[in-house]
N, C-alpha and C positions, 0 to 999 in steps of 0.2 A: 311629416316627413320622414322618408324612408330612404338613408343613404344605401345605394347598391354596389359600391365599391369607388376606389380611386379610377377617374379618368385622364386626370391631366395633372403634370407638373410644368410649371413655368419658371423658367430660367432668366434672370437678367444677366447680361454679359457687358463687361467693359470690350472686350476684343471678340466681336462675333465670329469671324473666320475660325481664330483657335478653338472658340468653344464649340462651334458645329463641327470641327475636324475632330474635337476631343469624343463628342456623341457619336459620330458615323464611324469615324475609323477604329478608335479604341474601343467603344461599348458597342459598336456593332447596330447602332441602330437605323432602321432605314427611312432618308428623307422621304415626306409626302408632298410637301412644298417648301421651297426656299424660295423667299422673296426677296427682292432685289434693296429693299427698305431696311435689310437687315433682321428677319425676322423669318424663322423656321419652324415647320412641324414635322416631328418626327415620330413612326411607329413606334411603339416601346409594349407592342403586346395586342392582343384583339379589345378594341375599342379603348386604348390607353395611348397619350400623345404626351411627348414631352415636346414644349415650346420653347424656343430661345429668341430672346429678346435684345437685340443690339442696342448700342447708344443711339439715342434720339428717337427711339421708336415710344409707341404709346404704352405699352405693358412693362415697359423697363423698370419705374418707380415700383410698381405692384409685384415685381417678382424678383427682388433683392431684399433679403434673402428669398431662395427658392419659396414659390408658391403652390400650394396644393389642392385640387379641386376635388370635390365628393361629386360623384354620379348621382344625378337625380332625375326623375321622371318628369316633373313640373317645377321650372325655375319661379314662375310666379307664385307659385303654392309654397315653396320653399320660403319665398321672400317674405310672405305673409306670416310663416310660422315664425320665423326669424325675428321679425318686426315685433311679432306678439309676446316675444320672451325678452325682447327691450336688447338684442344685438344690434349693435353699431354696424348699420350698412354701408358701405363706402360705393357712392355714384348709383348709377341706373343698371338696370339689365341690359348687357351688352347683346349682341348678335352678330354672327358672319357665317354665312355658308351652311345655315342650318344648327350651327352651333347657336347655344343661349348658354351666357353664365353671369354670376353675382358674386361680387366681392363681400365680404364682411369681415370683423375684427373679432378674433375670440378674447375671452377675458384677460388675458396676458398680454394683450395688444399684438398678437401674429395675424396676419394677413390669410385666410383662406377662400375658396370661393366653392358655389355650387355650380353644377354646369351639367347641360343637357347634352349628349353627342348626336349628331344624325346617325340613320343607319350604314352598314359600311357602303362604300363606294363613293362617301363625301368627297374625297380626293381627286375623284374623277372632274368636279364640277368647279375645283379651287384653279 
């Protein structure tokens, strides 16, 4: 496996509107998708995404404290390599709108993930 960079930061929030306003109005990140369930995807640079998960959303528990994803070319191959090293895998490979990801636990117990990001223009299909 070869990490190509950071592609994603997941942020769990107890106050979705306030957190969304902080990242968009204070930090100036541009929203790509804001979902009525309380999930938002924000552009944080080319190929980089900050995703906010509000209360009751599926990703909330895994992103508190914030979680970081490492960009890879092949999530399935990364999963096999992590397993070969005895790394604790959390759940199955997830997929949405061309994205693929897999959560795992570091030796210190922190949750990280590997992620494959679709090519530019993915937000037009969301």
